[in-house]
C-alpha positions in Angstrom: -11.6 -32.6 0.0 -8.3 -32.0 1.7 -9.6 -32.8 5.2 -7.6 -30.0 6.8 -9.2 -28.6 10.0 -9.8 -25.1 8.7 -11.6 -22.8 11.3 -13.4 -19.7 10.3 -13.2 -17.1 13.1 -16.3 -15.1 14.0 -14.7 -11.9 12.8 -15.9 -9.5 10.1 -14.2 -6.2 9.5 -16.8 -4.2 7.6 -16.4 -0.9 5.8 -17.3 2.1 7.9 -18.6 5.2 6.1 -18.1 7.5 9.1 -14.3 7.3 8.9 -13.4 10.3 6.8 -10.4 12.4 5.9 -10.4 16.0 4.6 -9.2 16.5 1.0 -8.9 19.6 -1.0 -11.9 20.3 -3.1 -10.7 22.8 -5.7 -12.5 23.4 -9.1 -10.4 23.1 -12.1 -11.7 26.3 -13.6 -9.7 29.3 -12.4 -12.7 31.6 -12.9 -14.8 29.5 -10.4 -11.9 29.5 -7.9 -11.7 33.3 -7.9 -15.5 33.7 -7.8 -15.7 31.5 -4.7 -12.9 33.4 -3.0 -14.6 36.7 -3.9 -17.8 35.6 -2.1 -15.8 34.8 1.1 -14.0 38.1 0.9 -17.3 39.9 0.5 -18.4 38.8 4.0 -17.8 41.1 7.0 -15.4 39.9 9.6 -18.3 39.2 12.0 -20.1 37.1 9.3 -16.9 35.2 8.5 -16.4 34.4 12.2 -20.0 33.2 12.6 -19.7 30.9 9.6 -16.4 29.5 10.8 -17.9 28.8 14.3 -20.7 26.9 12.7 -18.2 24.8 10.8 -16.3 24.0 14.0 -19.5 22.9 15.7 -20.4 20.6 12.9 -17.1 19.1 11.9 -14.7 19.3 14.9 -16.0 16.0 16.2 -15.2 14.3 12.9 -11.5 15.3 12.6 -8.3 15.7 14.5 -6.7 19.2 14.1 -9.2 20.3 11.5 -7.7 23.8 11.2 -4.4 22.4 10.1 -6.1 20.9 7.0 -8.0 24.1 6.4 -4.7 26.1 6.5 -3.1 23.7 4.0 -6.1 24.0 1.6 -6.0 27.8 1.9 -2.3 27.7 0.9 -3.2 25.8 -2.3 -5.5 28.7 -3.5 -3.8 31.7 -1.8 -2.2 32.9 -5.0 -5.7 33.5 -6.4 -6.7 35.8 -3.5 -7.1 39.1 -5.3 -6.8 41.6 -2.4 -3.9 43.5 -1.0 -5.5 43.5 2.5 -4.0 41.3 5.2 -6.4 38.4 5.8 -7.3 37.4 9.3 -6.7 33.8 10.4 -10.5 33.4 10.6 -10.9 34.3 6.9 -8.0 32.1 5.8 -9.6 29.2 7.7 -13.0 29.9 6.1 -11.5 30.0 2.6 -9.6 26.8 3.3 -12.8 25.1 4.6 -14.6 26.3 1.5 -12.1 24.4 -0.7 -12.3 21.3 1.5 -14.4 18.2 1.4 -14.7 14.9 3.3 -13.7 11.6 1.7 -15.0 8.4 3.2 -12.0 6.1 2.8 -13.7 2.8 3.3 -17.3 3.5 2.3 -17.2 0.9 -0.4 -14.9 -1.8 0.9 -12.3 -2.9 3.4 -10.5 -5.9 2.1 -7.3 -7.6 0.8 -5.5 -7.9 4.2 -1.9 -8.7 5.0 -0.7 -9.6 8.5 2.7 -9.3 10.1 4.1 -9.4 13.7 4.0 -6.0 15.3 7.4 -4.4 16.0 6.3 -4.0 19.7 5.7 -7.3 21.5 5.9 -5.9 25.0 3.2 -6.5 27.7 1.9 -9.8 26.3 1.3 -13.1 28.1 3.1 -16.2 27.2 2.1 -17.5 23.8 0.5 -14.3 22.7 1.5 -12.4 19.5 0.6 -8.8 18.7 0.1 -8.2 14.9 -0.4 -5.4 12.5 -2.9 -5.9 9.7 -2.9 -3.8 6.6 -6.1 -3.4 4.6 -7.1 -2.0 1.3 -9.8 0.7 1.9 -11.8 1.8 -1.0 -14.2 4.8 -1.2 -15.9 7.1 -3.7 -14.5 6.7 -7.2 -12.9 3.4 -6.3 -9.8 5.1 -4.9 -7.8 2.8 -2.7 -5.6 3.6 0.3 -3.9 1.6 3.0 -5.4 1.3 6.5 -4.0 -0.5 9.6 -5.4 -2.5 12.5 -3.7 -3.9 15.6 -4.7 -7.1 17.4 -3.5 -10.0 19.5 -3.5 -13.7 18.8 -3.9 -15.6 22.0 -2.0 -18.8 22.9 -5.2 -20.8 22.1 -5.4 -19.3 18.7 -8.3 -16.8 19.3 -7.9 -13.5 17.6 -8.9 -10.1 19.0 -8.5 -6.5 17.7 -7.8 -3.2 19.5 -10.6 -0.7 19.4 -10.8 1.2 16.1 -10.6 5.0 16.3 -13.3 7.2 14.9 -10.6 9.5 13.4 -8.3 8.9 10.5 -5.3 11.0 9.6 -3.1 11.2 6.5 0.6 11.6 7.2 2.9 14.6 6.6 4.6 14.4 3.2 8.2 15.1 4.0 9.5 17.9 1.7 13.0 16.6 1.2 13.0 12.9 0.5 16.3 11.1 -0.1 17.2 9.4 -3.4 19.8 6.9 -4.4 21.6 8.1 -7.5 22.3 4.7 -9.0 18.6 3.7 -8.8 17.4 7.0 -10.1 19.7 6.9 -13.1 18.8 3.3 -13.8 15.1 4.2 -13.8 15.7 7.1 -16.2 17.4 4.7 -18.6 14.4 2.3 -18.4 12.2 5.2 -19.2 14.3 6.0 -22.3 15.6 9.2 -20.9 19.4 8.6 -21.0 20.4 11.7 -22.8 22.7 14.7 -22.4 20.1 16.6 -20.5 19.5 13.9 -17.8 23.3 13.3 -17.7 23.9 17.0 -17.0 21.3 17.0 -14.2 22.6 13.9 -12.5 26.3 14.7 -12.9 26.5 17.2 -10.1 24.5 15.1 -7.6 26.1 12.9 -4.9 25.5 9.2 -4.6 22.6 10.0 -2.1 20.9 13.3 -2.7 17.8 15.1 -1.5 15.0 16.8 -3.4 16.5 20.2 -2.9 19.7 19.1 -4.5 17.8 17.8 -7.5 15.7 21.0 -7.9 18.9 23.1 -7.9 20.5 20.9 -10.6 17.4 21.0 -12.7 17.2 24.8 -12.4 20.8 25.1 -13.4 20.4 23.0 -16.5 17.2 24.9 -17.4 19.1 28.3 -17.3 21.8 26.9 -19.5 19.4 25.6 -22.2 17.3 28.5 -23.5 15.1 28.5 -25.3 13.4 25.3 -24.1 13.3 22.4 -26.6 10.7 19.7 -26.6 13.3 17.2 -25.5 14.3 19.4 -22.6 10.7 19.8 -21.4 9.9 16.1 -21.8 13.1 15.1 -19.9 12.4 17.6 -17.0 8.7 16.5 -16.8 9.7 12.8 -16.5 12.4 13.6 -13.9 9.8 15.5 -11.9 7.4 12.5 -12.2 10.1 10.1 -11.1 11.1 12.3 -8.1 7.4 12.6 -7.1 7.0 8.9 -7.3 9.7 8.3 -4.7 8.5 10.0 -1.5 8.6 9.8 2.3 5.7 10.3 4.8 5.7 10.6 8.5 2.9 10.0 11.1 2.9 11.6 14.5 3.7 8.9 17.2 0.6 9.8 19.3 -1.7 8.5 16.5 -3.2 5.1 17.1 -2.4 2.6 14.3 -6.0 2.6 13.1 -5.8 6.4 12.7 -2.9 6.2 10.2 -3.9 6.2 6.5 -1.6 6.1 3.6 -3.6 7.9 0.9 -2.3 8.3 -2.7 0.4 10.9 -3.0 2.0 10.7 -6.4 0.5 10.9 -9.9 1.1 7.3 -10.7 -1.1 6.2 -7.8 -3.8 8.9 -8.2 -6.5 6.3 -8.6 -5.3 4.0 -5.8 -2.8 2.2 -3.7 -3.8 -1.4 -4.2 -3.1 -4.8 -2.5 -0.1 -4.0 -0.2 1.7 -7.2 0.7 3.6 -6.5 3.9 6.4 -8.8 5.1 8.6 -8.7 8.2 12.1 -9.0 6.6 15.1 -10.2 8.6 18.5 -9.4 7.2 21.5 -11.7 7.6 22.8 -9.5 10.4 19.5 -9.9 12.3 18.2 -6.4 11.6 14.4 -6.1 10.9 12.6 -4.0 8.3 9.0 -4.1 7.2 8.6 -4.0 3.4 5.6 -4.1 1.2 4.9 -4.3 -2.5 1.8 -2.7 -3.9 0.2 -1.8 -7.2 0.0 1.9 -8.0 -2.9 2.8 -10.4 -3.5 6.1 -12.1 -6.7 5.2 -13.9 -4.9 3.9 -17.0 -1.9 1.9 -16.2 -0.5 0.0 -13.1 3.0 0.2 -11.7 4.4 -2.0 -9.0 5.8 0.1 -6.1 7.8 -0.6 -2.9 7.3 0.5 0.7 9.9 0.4 3.6 9.3 1.1 7.3 10.8 0.2 10.6 8.1 1.4 12.9 4.8 2.1 10.8 5.4 5.8 11.5 7.9 6.7 8.8 7.4 5.2 5.4 9.6 5.4 2.3 7.8 4.8 -1.1 10.2 3.7 -3.8 9.9 2.9 -7.5 11.2 -0.6 -8.5 13.5 -1.2 -11.4 14.1 -3.9 -13.9 12.4 -5.8 -16.8 10.5 -8.0 -14.3 8.7 -5.1 -12.6 5.3 -5.4 -14.2 1.8 -6.7 -13.6 0.5 -7.4 -10.1 1.2 -9.6 -7.1 4.9 -9.2 -6.3 5.7 -10.7 -2.9 9.1 -10.7 -1.2 10.5 -13.7 0.7 11.1 -12.8 4.4 14.9 -13.3 4.3 17.7 -13.8 1.8 18.2 -17.2 0.3 21.8 -18.1 -0.6 22.7 -14.4 0.0 20.2 -13.1 -2.5 16.7 -11.6 -2.3 13.9 -13.6 -3.7 10.4 -12.5 -4.9 7.3 -14.2 -6.2 5.6 -12.4 -9.1 3.1 -12.8 -11.9 4.4 -11.3 -15.2 1.8 -12.8 -17.5 -1.4 -12.6 -15.4 -1.6 -16.4 -15.5 1.3 -18.1 -13.8 3.4 -17.6 -10.6 7.0 -16.7 -11.2 10.0 -16.6 -8.9 13.1 -14.3 -9.3 16.2 -13.5 -7.4 18.3 -10.3 -7.1 21.3 -8.9 -5.3 19.5 -5.6 -4.9 16.0 -5.0 -3.5 15.2 -2.4 -6.1 16.3 -4.3 -9.3 14.4 -7.3 -10.6 15.0 -9.2 -13.8 15.0 -12.8 -15.2 11.8 -14.2 -13.7 11.2 -17.9 -14.2 7.9 -19.7 -14.2 7.4 -21.5 -10.8 3.7 -22.6 -10.9 1.1 -23.0 -13.6 -2.6 -23.6 -13.3 -3.1 -27.4 -12.8 -6.6 -27.9 -11.3 -10.0 -26.9 -12.5 -10.5 -24.4 -9.7 -7.4 -22.5 -10.8 -7.6 -23.1 -14.5 -7.9 -19.4 -15.5 -4.9 -18.2 -13.5 -2.9 -18.7 -10.3 -1.2 -16.1 -8.1 0.3 -15.6 -4.6 -1.6 -14.5 -1.6 1.4 -12.8 0.1 5.0 -13.5 1.0 6.1 -17.1 1.6 6.2 -18.4 5.2 9.2 -20.3 6.5 8.6 -23.7 8.0 10.9 -26.6 8.8 9.6 -28.5 5.8 9.9 -25.6 3.3 8.5 -22.3 2.2 4.7 -22.3 2.6 3.1 -20.3 -0.1 -0.6 -19.3 0.2 -1.9 -19.1 -3.4 -5.1 -18.0 -5.1 -6.7 -19.7 -8.1 -9.3 -18.4 -10.5 -11.6 -20.9 -12.1 -15.0 -21.2 -13.8 -17.5 -18.4 -13.1 -14.5 -16.2 -12.1 -14.5 -17.9 -8.7 -11.4 -17.1 -6.5 -10.3 -19.8 -4.1 -7.2 -20.0 -1.8 -4.8 -22.9 -2.0 -1.3 -23.8 -0.6 2.0 -24.9 -2.0 5.3 -25.9 -0.5 8.7 -24.9 -1.9 12.2 -26.1 -1.1 13.9 -24.0 1.6 17.3 -23.8 -0.2 15.9 -23.8 -3.7 12.5 -22.2 -3.9 12.3 -23.0 -7.7 11.4 -26.6 -6.6 7.8 -27.3 -5.7 7.6 -30.0 -2.9 3.8 -30.1 -2.8 0.6 -28.4 -3.7 -3.0 -28.8 -2.7 -5.2 -30.4 -5.3 -8.4 -28.9 -3.7 -8.8 -25.4 -2.2 -8.0 -24.7 1.4 -10.7 -22.0 1.4 -13.6 -21.4 -1.0 -16.2 -18.6 -0.8 -19.3 -19.8 1.0 -22.5 -18.1 2.1 -22.2 -14.4 2.8 -18.5 -14.6 1.6 -19.8 -14.9 -1.9 -21.7 -11.6 -1.9 -19.9 -8.2 -2.5 -18.5 -5.8 -5.0 -16.9 -8.7 -6.9 -18.9 -11.9 -6.1 -17.4 -15.3 -5.3 -14.0 -14.2 -4.2 -11.8 -15.0 -1.2 -8.3 -13.4 -1.3 -5.4 -12.5 0.9 -2.3 -10.4 0.8 -0.3 -12.0 3.6 -0.6 -14.5 6.5 1.5 -15.5 9.5 2.4 -18.5 11.6 1.7 -18.7 15.3 1.7 -21.5 17.9 1.6 -24.2 15.2 -1.2 -22.6 13.2 -1.5 -20.8 9.9 -3.4 -17.6 10.6 -5.0 -16.5 7.3 -6.8 -13.2 7.0 -8.9 -13.1 3.9 -11.1 -10.7 2.0 -14.7 -11.6 1.1 -15.8 -10.7 -2.4 -13.9 -7.4 -2.4 -16.0 -6.0 0.4 -15.1 -7.0 3.9 -12.4 -9.0 5.8 -12.4 -12.1 8.0 -9.8 -14.5 9.4 -9.4 -18.3 9.2 -6.8 -20.6 10.8 -5.6 -24.1 10.2 -3.1 -26.4 12.1 0.3 -26.3 10.4 1.1 -29.9 11.1 -1.8 -31.2 9.0 -1.0 -28.7 6.2 2.6 -29.9 6.0 1.6 -33.5 6.2 -0.7 -33.1 3.1 1.8 -31.1 1.2 4.7 -33.4 1.8 2.7 -36.6 1.3 3.5 -37.9 4.7 1.3 -40.7 6.0 -1.6 -39.5 8.2 -1.8 -40.2 11.9 
């Protein structure tokens, strides 16, 4: 036993099936789409109005601005409307509603939390800290998205959460995201697409360009290369994929944090946005940005991705570059070290690596930092979020997998100036699954994606067997004493 005074808080964030979004529900068979539209067109205007009113009565209480979603879904099928008559708003909404369906974001699980200080710390008493917690929500089909919660840690270490809204809302996808040309070209080379076609497309673009600029350049190259070759089509498809994978979304500021949902947008994350590790990053000039790494999953392969936000309203989603961008569990250090960015990772699904870069979006040359050493982590080790800076070193919350696929949480301490050096490491777990924590979608698992320090305590949110989320805390002084081998009091 490590004799650390770990406290489990009486908190359990459970999945709630009533929190639903509206998604388009459009059959893949064109004949079925036109048949459905035909049935709606066959209704009289009075019948259409009555049906729409019934839908409002049944679903208005479950969604904010429901007609906006219906209009979007009508737009997706409008080209299949086979009538020259002008449709009323009522009929458009009814068609949109017919091609809509509710999706319960967290009906299966609400887990894998990360926690960072909130950008707004106003209105708090001395010793209090407001935080943002991100959570992985999973629903039907095991599709994962990112949810948020807001709470306050009191001076005495107690933790409370703001009320959670009944409503959830996906953001607006901004139509003209901005791209950095150097990064875009680098990724094309990684994908094996450095050819005359891609060179022609990129040549006319400025160092920072928007989607409209890219579309114009693609159209120009397409006109100049007729008939289309297989290489041309493959190159254009991949450029389209890359552009779609780098996007921006915007929430309305009046939405509560718990109403904001980042749901999969691009094809590479169509089966889920998994395990976001948020970190409050402070640049050398004192400016603050919130970054997150996450795993995009399309049902076949995974791809590490990157999120940037200043305010949790506007988010940029970016593909990462470099030979080290692979596997799961990338976690950024909260500041530069020696003028360079630093990242923990796990290239081989077994060991923890560390790597350094002059550019946030390029990662190469990882080196092994930590291998499994104890029986409880003998299968593999990984990080549980970004390192935390203490006066004694970088505190890293780790996870280890041992016999019976049991996940436990541990701790390690790295040198502040040279995080390739391990100063200490717990021989026994800080947190092991106990009691109800053992029961869930994946039994015998405790896991975290990011902790924080407050008032001399490590505040550790953790998932319980891939189902629900709780919080533990432990005095930092005792943790550092054990990790540094200092004599006890």
